[in-house]
DOBASE-904019 format. One record per residue: residue in three letters; x, y negated, z of N, C-alpha, C in turn; residue number from 1. Coordinates in nm, 2 decimals. Atoms other than C-alpha are relative to their C-alpha. Layout:
BEGIN
(node ALA (X Y Z) (X Y Z) (X Y Z) NUM)
...
This chain:
BEGIN
(node MET (0.08 0.12 0.00) (0.00 0.00 0.00) (0.09 -0.12 0.00) 1)
(node ASN (-0.08 0.12 0.02) (0.14 -0.34 -0.10) (-0.06 -0.12 0.09) 2)
(node TYR (0.04 0.10 -0.09) (0.10 -0.57 0.20) (0.08 -0.13 -0.03) 3)
(node VAL (-0.07 0.13 0.01) (0.18 -0.94 0.14) (-0.05 -0.09 0.10) 4)
(node VAL (0.03 0.09 -0.10) (0.18 -1.16 0.44) (0.05 -0.14 -0.04) 5)
(node PHE (-0.05 0.13 0.04) (0.19 -1.53 0.35) (-0.06 -0.11 0.09) 6)
(node ASP (0.04 0.11 -0.08) (0.16 -1.87 0.51) (0.03 -0.13 -0.09) 7)
(node LEU (-0.01 0.12 0.07) (0.11 -2.22 0.36) (0.02 -0.12 0.09) 8)
(node GLU (0.00 0.13 -0.07) (0.21 -2.56 0.48) (-0.05 -0.11 -0.10) 9)
(node TRP (0.06 0.11 0.10) (0.03 -2.87 0.34) (0.01 -0.13 0.07) 10)
(node ASN (0.00 0.14 -0.03) (0.04 -3.24 0.35) (-0.14 -0.06 -0.01) 11)
(node GLN (0.12 0.06 0.01) (-0.25 -3.48 0.38) (0.02 -0.15 0.01) 12)
(node PRO (-0.02 0.15 0.00) (-0.31 -3.86 0.35) (0.02 -0.05 0.15) 13)
(node GLN (-0.04 0.05 -0.13) (-0.19 -4.07 0.64) (-0.13 -0.02 0.09) 14)
(node ASP (0.12 0.01 -0.08) (-0.55 -4.14 0.75) (-0.09 0.13 0.01) 15)
(node GLY (0.07 -0.13 -0.01) (-0.65 -3.78 0.70) (-0.12 0.02 -0.10) 16)
(node LYS (0.11 -0.01 0.10) (-0.90 -3.86 0.42) (0.05 -0.01 -0.14) 17)
(node PRO (-0.04 0.01 0.13) (-0.85 -3.78 0.06) (-0.07 -0.11 -0.08) 18)
(node THR (0.06 0.10 0.08) (-0.92 -4.06 -0.19) (-0.11 0.06 -0.09) 19)
(node GLU (0.11 -0.05 0.09) (-1.23 -4.02 -0.41) (0.05 0.05 -0.13) 20)
(node SER (-0.05 -0.04 0.13) (-1.02 -4.00 -0.72) (0.08 0.13 0.00) 21)
(node ARG (-0.09 -0.12 -0.01) (-0.80 -3.72 -0.59) (-0.07 0.13 0.04) 22)
(node LYS (0.08 -0.11 -0.04) (-1.05 -3.49 -0.43) (0.08 0.13 0.04) 23)
(node LEU (-0.08 -0.11 -0.05) (-0.78 -3.28 -0.26) (0.03 -0.04 0.14) 24)
(node ALA (-0.02 0.03 -0.14) (-0.79 -3.28 0.12) (0.14 0.03 0.04) 25)
(node PHE (-0.13 -0.05 -0.05) (-0.47 -3.08 0.17) (0.09 0.04 -0.13) 26)
(node GLU (-0.08 -0.03 0.11) (-0.18 -3.06 -0.08) (0.11 0.10 0.05) 27)
(node ILE (-0.10 -0.10 -0.04) (0.04 -2.75 -0.04) (0.14 -0.04 -0.03) 28)
(node ILE (-0.14 0.04 0.02) (0.41 -2.83 0.01) (0.10 0.11 0.03) 29)
(node GLU (-0.09 -0.11 -0.03) (0.55 -2.49 0.11) (-0.08 0.13 0.00) 30)
(node ILE (0.05 -0.14 0.00) (0.48 -2.12 0.05) (0.10 0.09 0.06) 31)
(node GLY (-0.09 -0.10 -0.05) (0.64 -1.85 0.26) (-0.08 0.13 0.01) 32)
(node ALA (0.06 -0.13 0.00) (0.57 -1.48 0.25) (0.10 0.11 0.02) 33)
(node VAL (-0.08 -0.12 -0.01) (0.70 -1.14 0.33) (-0.08 0.12 -0.06) 34)
(node LYS (0.07 -0.12 0.06) (0.62 -0.81 0.15) (0.04 0.12 0.09) 35)
(node LEU (-0.01 -0.11 -0.09) (0.57 -0.50 0.36) (-0.02 0.14 -0.07) 36)
(node ASN (0.02 -0.13 0.06) (0.60 -0.13 0.28) (-0.11 0.07 0.08) 37)
(node ASP (0.11 -0.07 -0.06) (0.35 0.14 0.40) (0.03 0.01 0.15) 38)
(node ARG (-0.03 -0.01 -0.14) (0.53 0.15 0.74) (0.00 -0.14 0.07) 39)
(node LEU (0.01 0.14 -0.04) (0.48 -0.23 0.77) (0.14 -0.06 0.04) 40)
(node ALA (-0.13 0.06 -0.01) (0.85 -0.30 0.75) (0.02 -0.10 -0.11) 41)
(node ILE (-0.02 0.10 0.10) (0.96 -0.61 0.57) (0.11 0.04 -0.10) 42)
(node VAL (-0.09 -0.04 0.10) (1.12 -0.53 0.24) (0.03 -0.11 -0.10) 43)
(node ASP (-0.03 0.11 0.09) (1.12 -0.86 0.06) (-0.06 -0.13 0.06) 44)
(node LYS (0.05 0.13 -0.05) (1.06 -1.24 0.12) (-0.01 -0.09 -0.12) 45)
(node TYR (0.02 0.11 0.09) (0.94 -1.54 -0.07) (0.00 -0.13 0.08) 46)
(node ASP (-0.01 0.13 -0.08) (1.02 -1.90 0.05) (0.03 -0.11 -0.10) 47)
(node GLN (-0.01 0.10 0.10) (0.96 -2.20 -0.17) (-0.06 -0.13 0.04) 48)
(node LEU (0.05 0.13 -0.02) (0.93 -2.57 -0.12) (-0.07 -0.05 -0.12) 49)
(node ILE (0.08 0.05 0.11) (0.68 -2.76 -0.34) (0.01 -0.16 0.00) 50)
(node ARG (-0.01 0.15 0.01) (0.74 -3.12 -0.46) (-0.14 -0.06 -0.01) 51)
(node PRO (0.14 0.06 0.01) (0.42 -3.32 -0.38) (-0.02 -0.10 -0.11) 52)
(node GLN (0.04 0.09 0.11) (0.24 -3.50 -0.66) (-0.12 -0.09 0.04) 53)
(node VAL (0.13 0.07 -0.03) (-0.08 -3.62 -0.49) (0.03 -0.09 0.12) 54)
(node TYR (-0.03 0.07 -0.12) (0.03 -3.73 -0.14) (0.15 0.00 0.02) 55)
(node GLN (-0.15 0.00 0.00) (0.40 -3.82 -0.19) (0.05 -0.05 0.13) 56)
(node GLU (-0.04 0.04 -0.13) (0.42 -3.99 0.15) (-0.05 0.11 0.10) 57)
(node ILE (0.03 -0.11 -0.09) (0.44 -3.71 0.41) (-0.07 -0.06 0.13) 58)
(node ASN (0.07 0.03 -0.13) (0.19 -3.75 0.70) (0.10 0.01 0.12) 59)
(node TRP (-0.10 0.00 -0.11) (0.39 -3.83 1.01) (-0.01 0.12 0.09) 60)
(node ARG (0.02 -0.11 -0.08) (0.23 -3.55 1.20) (0.06 0.13 -0.06) 61)
(node ILE (-0.05 -0.11 0.08) (0.32 -3.30 0.93) (0.15 0.00 0.00) 62)
(node LYS (-0.15 0.01 0.00) (0.68 -3.43 0.91) (0.06 0.04 0.13) 63)
(node LYS (-0.05 -0.04 -0.14) (0.72 -3.39 1.29) (-0.01 0.15 0.02) 64)
(node MET (0.03 -0.15 -0.02) (0.56 -3.04 1.30) (0.10 0.09 -0.07) 65)
(node LEU (-0.09 -0.08 0.09) (0.77 -2.91 1.01) (0.15 -0.03 0.02) 66)
(node ASP (-0.13 0.05 -0.02) (1.08 -3.10 1.11) (0.07 -0.01 -0.14) 67)
(node LEU (-0.04 0.02 0.14) (1.12 -3.20 0.74) (0.12 -0.11 0.00) 68)
(node LYS (-0.11 0.10 0.02) (1.45 -3.37 0.65) (-0.03 -0.09 -0.11) 69)
(node ARG (0.02 0.10 0.10) (1.46 -3.68 0.44) (0.04 0.06 -0.14) 70)
(node GLY (-0.03 -0.05 0.13) (1.44 -3.58 0.07) (-0.01 0.15 -0.02) 71)
(node GLU (0.00 -0.15 0.01) (1.39 -3.21 0.15) (-0.09 0.05 -0.11) 72)
(node LEU (0.10 -0.05 0.09) (1.08 -3.17 -0.06) (0.03 -0.04 -0.15) 73)
(node SER (-0.03 0.04 0.13) (1.23 -3.34 -0.36) (0.07 0.11 -0.08) 74)
(node THR (-0.07 -0.11 0.06) (1.42 -3.02 -0.43) (-0.10 0.11 -0.04) 75)
(node GLY (0.10 -0.10 0.03) (1.09 -2.82 -0.46) (-0.04 0.01 -0.14) 76)
(node ARG (0.07 -0.02 0.13) (0.91 -2.68 -0.76) (-0.13 -0.07 0.00) 77)
(node LEU (0.14 0.05 0.01) (0.59 -2.83 -0.89) (-0.10 0.12 0.03) 78)
(node PHE (0.09 -0.11 -0.05) (0.29 -2.64 -0.76) (-0.04 0.10 -0.11) 79)
(node PRO (0.04 -0.10 0.09) (0.17 -2.47 -1.08) (0.11 0.11 -0.02) 80)
(node ARG (-0.11 -0.10 0.02) (0.51 -2.31 -1.13) (0.02 0.09 0.12) 81)
(node ALA (-0.02 -0.07 -0.13) (0.55 -2.22 -0.76) (-0.11 0.10 0.02) 82)
(node ALA (0.11 -0.09 -0.02) (0.20 -2.07 -0.74) (0.01 0.12 -0.09) 83)
(node SER (-0.01 -0.11 0.10) (0.25 -1.87 -1.06) (0.11 0.10 0.04) 84)
(node GLU (-0.10 -0.09 -0.05) (0.58 -1.73 -0.93) (-0.03 0.08 0.12) 85)
(node PHE (0.04 -0.07 -0.13) (0.44 -1.65 -0.59) (-0.10 0.12 -0.03) 86)
(node LEU (0.10 -0.10 0.03) (0.14 -1.46 -0.73) (0.06 0.11 -0.09) 87)
(node GLU (-0.07 -0.10 0.08) (0.37 -1.28 -0.98) (0.08 0.09 0.10) 88)
(node TRP (-0.08 -0.07 -0.10) (0.60 -1.19 -0.69) (-0.09 0.10 0.09) 89)
(node CYS (0.09 -0.08 -0.08) (0.30 -1.05 -0.50) (-0.02 0.14 -0.06) 90)
(node GLY (0.02 -0.13 0.07) (0.26 -0.77 -0.76) (-0.14 0.04 -0.02) 91)
(node GLU (0.14 -0.05 0.04) (-0.04 -0.56 -0.86) (-0.08 0.03 0.13) 92)
(node ASP (0.09 -0.03 -0.10) (-0.33 -0.56 -0.62) (0.06 0.00 0.14) 93)
(node PRO (-0.06 0.01 -0.14) (-0.16 -0.69 -0.30) (-0.11 0.00 0.10) 94)
(node VAL (0.09 0.02 -0.11) (-0.33 -0.66 0.03) (0.05 -0.13 0.07) 95)
(node TRP (-0.04 0.12 -0.06) (-0.31 -1.02 0.14) (-0.03 -0.01 0.14) 96)
(node CYS (0.01 0.01 -0.14) (-0.26 -1.10 0.50) (0.03 -0.14 0.04) 97)
(node THR (-0.03 0.13 -0.05) (-0.27 -1.44 0.68) (-0.04 -0.01 0.14) 98)
(node TRP (0.04 0.03 -0.13) (-0.30 -1.59 1.02) (-0.11 -0.10 -0.01) 99)
(node GLY (0.12 0.09 0.01) (-0.65 -1.74 1.02) (-0.06 0.01 -0.14) 100)
(node SER (0.07 -0.01 0.12) (-0.88 -1.80 0.73) (0.02 -0.12 -0.10) 101)
(node GLN (-0.01 0.12 0.09) (-0.77 -2.13 0.58) (0.10 0.01 -0.12) 102)
(node ASP (-0.10 -0.01 0.11) (-0.47 -2.03 0.37) (-0.05 0.04 -0.13) 103)
(node ILE (0.05 -0.04 0.13) (-0.66 -1.84 0.11) (-0.09 -0.11 -0.06) 104)
(node ALA (0.08 0.10 0.05) (-0.91 -2.12 0.07) (0.08 -0.12 -0.06) 105)
(node GLU (-0.08 0.11 0.05) (-0.64 -2.39 0.03) (0.08 0.04 -0.12) 106)
(node LEU (-0.07 -0.05 0.12) (-0.45 -2.18 -0.22) (-0.10 -0.01 -0.12) 107)
(node ARG (0.10 0.01 0.11) (-0.77 -2.16 -0.43) (-0.03 -0.14 -0.04) 108)
(node ARG (0.03 0.14 0.02) (-0.84 -2.53 -0.39) (0.11 -0.07 -0.08) 109)
(node ASN (-0.11 0.06 0.07) (-0.50 -2.63 -0.50) (0.02 0.05 -0.14) 110)
(node MET (-0.01 -0.05 0.14) (-0.50 -2.40 -0.80) (-0.11 -0.06 -0.08) 111)
(node LYS (0.11 0.06 0.07) (-0.84 -2.53 -0.90) (0.03 -0.15 -0.04) 112)
(node PHE (-0.04 0.14 0.02) (-0.71 -2.89 -0.86) (0.09 -0.02 -0.12) 113)
(node TYR (-0.10 0.01 0.11) (-0.42 -2.83 -1.10) (-0.05 0.07 -0.13) 114)
(node GLY (0.05 -0.06 0.12) (-0.65 -2.65 -1.35) (0.05 0.14 -0.02) 115)
(node MET (-0.05 -0.13 0.02) (-0.50 -2.31 -1.28) (-0.11 0.10 0.01) 116)
(node SER (0.11 -0.09 -0.01) (-0.83 -2.15 -1.20) (-0.13 -0.07 0.04) 117)
(node ASP (0.13 0.05 -0.04) (-1.20 -2.23 -1.17) (-0.08 0.12 0.05) 118)
(node ILE (0.05 -0.13 -0.05) (-1.29 -1.93 -0.96) (-0.15 -0.02 0.03) 119)
(node PRO (0.15 0.01 -0.03) (-1.67 -1.88 -0.96) (-0.03 0.05 0.14) 120)
(node ASP (0.03 -0.03 -0.14) (-1.85 -1.85 -0.63) (-0.02 0.15 0.02) 121)
(node ASP (0.03 -0.14 -0.02) (-1.92 -1.48 -0.69) (0.13 0.08 -0.01) 122)
(node ALA (-0.13 -0.07 0.00) (-1.54 -1.39 -0.69) (0.07 -0.02 0.13) 123)
(node PRO (-0.06 0.02 -0.13) (-1.45 -1.36 -0.32) (0.14 0.07 -0.01) 124)
(node VAL (-0.13 -0.06 -0.01) (-1.09 -1.28 -0.23) (0.01 0.08 0.13) 125)
(node PRO (-0.01 -0.08 -0.12) (-1.04 -0.99 0.01) (0.14 -0.02 0.06) 126)
(node TYR (-0.12 0.02 -0.07) (-0.77 -1.03 0.27) (-0.01 0.05 0.15) 127)
(node ILE (0.00 -0.04 -0.14) (-0.67 -0.93 0.63) (0.03 -0.13 0.08) 128)
(node ASN (-0.02 0.12 -0.09) (-0.71 -1.21 0.89) (0.07 0.06 0.12) 129)
(node VAL (-0.07 -0.06 -0.12) (-0.44 -1.11 1.14) (-0.04 -0.06 0.13) 130)
(node GLN (0.05 0.07 -0.13) (-0.56 -1.37 1.39) (-0.12 0.07 0.05) 131)
(node LYS (0.12 -0.06 -0.04) (-0.90 -1.21 1.39) (0.02 0.14 0.05) 132)
(node LEU (-0.03 -0.13 -0.05) (-0.76 -0.86 1.42) (0.07 0.00 0.13) 133)
(node TYR (-0.07 0.01 -0.13) (-0.54 -0.96 1.71) (-0.11 -0.03 0.11) 134)
(node GLY (0.11 0.02 -0.09) (-0.85 -1.09 1.88) (-0.08 0.13 0.04) 135)
(node ILE (0.07 -0.13 -0.02) (-1.02 -0.75 1.83) (0.09 0.09 0.09) 136)
(node TYR (-0.09 -0.09 -0.07) (-0.71 -0.58 1.96) (0.01 -0.03 0.15) 137)
(node ILE (-0.01 0.04 -0.14) (-0.70 -0.78 2.29) (-0.14 -0.01 0.06) 138)
(node GLY (0.14 0.01 -0.06) (-1.08 -0.78 2.33) (-0.05 -0.14 0.02) 139)
(node ASN (0.04 0.14 -0.02) (-1.12 -1.15 2.29) (-0.02 -0.06 -0.14) 140)
(node THR (0.02 0.05 0.13) (-1.28 -1.25 1.96) (-0.07 -0.14 0.01) 141)
(node ALA (0.07 0.13 -0.01) (-1.44 -1.57 2.10) (0.10 -0.11 -0.01) 142)
(node GLN (-0.10 0.10 0.00) (-1.11 -1.76 2.12) (0.11 0.03 -0.10) 143)
(node SER (-0.10 -0.02 0.10) (-0.87 -1.80 1.83) (0.14 -0.03 0.06) 144)
(node LYS (-0.13 0.01 -0.06) (-0.52 -1.74 1.95) (0.10 -0.07 -0.10) 145)
(node ALA (-0.11 0.05 0.08) (-0.22 -1.94 1.83) (0.10 0.11 -0.03) 146)
(node LEU (-0.09 -0.11 0.04) (0.04 -1.73 1.65) (0.11 0.01 0.10) 147)
(node GLU (-0.10 -0.01 -0.10) (0.31 -1.82 1.90) (-0.04 0.07 0.13) 148)
(node SER (0.06 -0.06 -0.12) (0.08 -1.72 2.19) (0.00 0.16 -0.02) 149)
(node ALA (0.01 -0.15 0.03) (0.03 -1.37 2.02) (0.14 0.06 0.01) 150)
(node VAL (-0.14 -0.05 0.00) (0.41 -1.33 1.97) (0.05 0.01 0.15) 151)
(node ASP (-0.05 0.00 -0.14) (0.47 -1.42 2.34) (-0.07 0.12 0.08) 152)
(node GLU (0.08 -0.11 -0.07) (0.19 -1.18 2.46) (0.05 0.14 -0.03) 153)
(node LEU (-0.05 -0.13 0.04) (0.34 -0.90 2.26) (0.14 0.02 0.03) 154)
(node LYS (-0.15 0.00 -0.03) (0.69 -0.98 2.38) (0.09 0.03 -0.12) 155)
(node LEU (-0.08 -0.01 0.12) (0.82 -1.00 2.03) (0.12 -0.10 0.00) 156)
(node PRO (-0.12 0.09 0.01) (1.17 -1.15 1.97) (-0.03 -0.12 -0.08) 157)
(node LYS (0.03 0.13 0.07) (1.15 -1.52 1.87) (0.14 -0.04 -0.05) 158)
(node ASN (-0.14 0.03 0.06) (1.46 -1.53 1.64) (-0.01 -0.09 -0.12) 159)
(node VAL (0.02 0.09 0.11) (1.31 -1.76 1.38) (-0.08 -0.12 0.05) 160)
(node PRO (0.08 0.11 -0.04) (1.19 -2.12 1.44) (-0.14 0.00 -0.06) 161)
(node PHE (0.14 0.01 0.05) (0.81 -2.16 1.42) (-0.03 -0.12 -0.09) 162)
(node HIS (0.06 0.11 0.06) (0.60 -2.39 1.21) (0.07 -0.04 -0.14) 163)
(node ARG (-0.03 0.01 0.14) (0.76 -2.34 0.87) (-0.07 0.13 -0.07) 164)
(node ALA (0.08 -0.11 0.06) (0.58 -2.12 0.61) (0.06 0.14 0.01) 165)
(node TYR (-0.06 -0.13 -0.01) (0.83 -1.84 0.59) (0.00 0.06 0.14) 166)
(node ALA (-0.01 -0.05 -0.14) (0.87 -1.82 0.97) (-0.13 0.05 0.05) 167)
(node ASP (0.13 -0.04 -0.04) (0.50 -1.81 1.03) (-0.05 0.13 -0.07) 168)
(node ALA (0.04 -0.12 0.07) (0.45 -1.54 0.76) (0.08 0.12 0.07) 169)
(node TYR (-0.09 -0.11 -0.07) (0.74 -1.34 0.93) (-0.07 0.04 0.13) 170)
(node TYR (0.06 -0.03 -0.13) (0.58 -1.36 1.28) (-0.14 0.06 -0.02) 171)
(node THR (0.13 -0.06 0.02) (0.23 -1.28 1.14) (0.02 0.15 -0.04) 172)
(node ALA (-0.03 -0.14 0.04) (0.38 -0.96 0.98) (0.04 0.08 0.13) 173)
(node LYS (-0.04 -0.07 -0.12) (0.54 -0.87 1.32) (-0.12 0.03 0.09) 174)
(node VAL (0.13 -0.02 -0.07) (0.20 -0.91 1.49) (-0.08 0.11 -0.06) 175)
(node LEU (0.08 -0.11 0.07) (0.03 -0.70 1.22) (0.06 0.14 0.03) 176)
(node ALA (-0.06 -0.13 -0.02) (0.28 -0.42 1.27) (-0.03 0.06 0.14) 177)
(node CYS (0.03 -0.05 -0.14) (0.18 -0.40 1.64) (-0.15 0.05 0.01) 178)
(node LEU (0.14 -0.03 -0.01) (-0.19 -0.34 1.56) (-0.03 0.14 -0.05) 179)
(node PRO (0.03 -0.14 0.04) (-0.34 0.01 1.54) (-0.06 0.00 -0.14) 180)
(node GLU (0.04 -0.02 0.14) (-0.42 0.14 1.19) (-0.15 -0.01 -0.01) 181)
(node GLU (0.14 0.01 0.01) (-0.79 0.17 1.26) (-0.05 -0.14 0.00) 182)
(node ILE (0.04 0.14 0.00) (-0.82 -0.20 1.33) (0.04 -0.07 -0.13) 183)
(node ARG (-0.04 0.06 0.13) (-0.62 -0.30 1.02) (-0.09 0.04 -0.11) 184)
(node ASN (0.07 -0.05 0.11) (-0.82 -0.08 0.79) (-0.15 -0.02 0.00) 185)
(node ARG (0.14 0.01 -0.01) (-1.17 -0.15 0.91) (-0.05 -0.14 0.01) 186)
(node ASN (0.04 0.14 -0.02) (-1.17 -0.53 0.92) (0.05 -0.09 -0.11) 187)
(node ILE (-0.04 0.09 0.12) (-1.12 -0.67 0.57) (-0.09 -0.12 0.00) 188)
(node CYS (0.07 0.12 0.01) (-1.23 -1.03 0.54) (-0.01 -0.04 -0.15) 189)
(node TYR (0.01 0.06 0.14) (-1.35 -1.23 0.23) (-0.01 -0.15 0.02) 190)
(node ASP (0.01 0.15 -0.02) (-1.30 -1.60 0.18) (-0.13 -0.06 -0.04) 191)
(node LYS (0.14 0.04 0.03) (-1.65 -1.62 0.05) (-0.09 0.13 0.02) 192)
(node PRO (0.09 -0.12 -0.02) (-1.96 -1.39 0.10) (0.03 0.10 -0.12) 193)
(node ALA (-0.04 -0.10 0.10) (-1.87 -1.07 -0.08) (-0.11 0.08 -0.05) 194)
(node PRO (0.10 -0.09 0.06) (-2.10 -0.90 -0.33) (0.07 0.13 -0.04) 195)
(node PRO (-0.07 -0.13 0.03) (-1.98 -0.54 -0.32) (-0.01 0.05 -0.14) 196)
(node LYS (0.02 -0.05 0.13) (-2.13 -0.45 -0.65) (0.09 -0.08 -0.10) 197)
(node ALA (-0.08 0.08 0.09) (-1.95 -0.74 -0.83) (0.15 0.04 0.02) 198)
(node LEU (-0.14 -0.04 -0.02) (-1.62 -0.63 -0.67) (0.03 0.14 -0.06) 199)
(node ARG (-0.02 -0.13 0.06) (-1.67 -0.27 -0.78) (0.01 -0.01 -0.15) 200)
(node GLN (0.00 0.02 0.15) (-1.73 -0.40 -1.14) (0.13 -0.07 -0.05) 201)
(node GLY (-0.13 0.06 0.04) (-1.38 -0.56 -1.13) (0.00 -0.15 -0.01) 202)
(node LYS (0.01 0.15 0.00) (-1.49 -0.93 -1.07) (0.07 -0.06 0.12) 203)
(node GLY (-0.05 0.05 -0.12) (-1.29 -0.96 -0.75) (0.10 -0.11 -0.02) 204)
(node GLY (-0.08 0.12 0.01) (-1.09 -1.27 -0.68) (0.15 0.03 -0.03) 205)
(node ARG (-0.15 -0.03 0.03) (-0.74 -1.10 -0.69) (0.02 0.02 -0.15) 206)
(node ARG (-0.02 -0.03 0.14) (-0.79 -0.97 -1.05) (-0.02 -0.13 -0.08) 207)
(node PHE (0.03 0.12 0.07) (-0.94 -1.30 -1.16) (0.12 -0.10 0.01) 208)
(node ILE (-0.12 0.08 -0.02) (-0.65 -1.50 -1.01) (0.11 0.05 -0.09) 209)
(node ARG (-0.12 -0.05 0.07) (-0.39 -1.27 -1.16) (-0.01 -0.03 -0.15) 210)
(node ARG (0.02 0.03 0.15) (-0.54 -1.31 -1.52) (0.03 -0.14 -0.03) 211)
(node ARG (-0.02 0.15 0.02) (-0.54 -1.69 -1.48) (0.14 -0.04 0.02) 212)
(node VAL (-0.14 0.04 -0.02) (-0.19 -1.70 -1.35) (0.08 0.04 -0.12) 213)
(node ARG (-0.07 -0.04 0.12) (-0.06 -1.50 -1.65) (-0.02 -0.10 -0.11) 214)
(node LYS (0.03 0.10 0.11) (-0.23 -1.75 -1.88) (0.07 -0.13 0.03) 215)
(node ASN (-0.06 0.13 -0.03) (-0.10 -2.06 -1.70) (0.15 0.01 -0.01) 216)
(node LYS (-0.14 -0.01 0.01) (0.25 -1.92 -1.67) (0.06 -0.01 -0.14) 217)
(node SER (-0.04 0.00 0.13) (0.27 -1.88 -2.04) (0.00 -0.14 -0.06) 218)
(node GLU (0.01 0.14 0.05) (0.19 -2.25 -2.08) (0.10 -0.09 0.07) 219)
(node LEU (-0.09 0.08 -0.07) (0.45 -2.38 -1.83) (0.13 -0.03 -0.08) 220)
């Protein structure tokens, strides 16, 4: 099984409100991911900065949280190329895993903004929400745990700084590896309400995105 655990970091306007002409609340500025084998061991990594085009002034809260250095993002790729490379790196039919539910939605919104995909509402993307699974594991689904809190509770080594995309993907993978197989396999999420029949007929979000990525990649 091809597990891909990923995390996104994004920027936003200084006042937190997108302009009417831009219609993008959060602009992705970093993609980090790890690929796992069937034993949930890390076998590959992806780590890419993205040069912002919409909100070129980094929100001060984001800059502080990510500890961004001056000019660091200027070395990044443009989003269409980075997203295409990332999804190609994911391989065929990955089992996507994230901490929380927002990363899948923001990836789709940014792709749509750049014209990479206009995913219809009946094309949900299946993924594993590791934050939700951890709540099930500890018997507390009412409270959403922070990733670092889960790492502390599981007494996992903290050998990579938090709050960068690759680091958070790395720690999410480590938490996932601690969860029983029955919890992992029985709690698949969808970023939109899932019509099972449509998915069985091959209209699932992952196949749709993959086709569009190949098309866009050929145009870059």
